[in-house]
C-alpha positions, 0 to 999 in steps of 0.5 A: 782840228787846227780850227778847234780851240785847245780849251785854255781861254784864260779864265775859261780853263779855271772856271770850267776845268772839266770842259777845258781838260776835255778839249785838250784831250780831244785835240791831243787825241786827234793829233795822235790818231793822225800820227803826229809827233808834234803839235805846232802852234803860234799861241803860247797859251795853247802850247802851255795848256796842251803840254801840261795835259800831255805831261800829266797824261804821260803821252809821247807827243810834244808841242812846239812853237812855229818860231822854233820850227822856223828857227831850226830850219826843220823840213 
């Protein structure tokens, strides 16, 4: 689901909170079902939105910016 929006979209998440949360839920659930430990993105807004959802739901999956992945030399 890398091509699917996280649901943040600036004012979209404020005006359509239920839809925004549902989109975050769908993205996080898909990552979990795939066995992912991290959701990696280039978009800080998406990472903040997804991390907020993950924290609120007390999920184990984590978010990480692609720059942090490259900086650590993660293989």
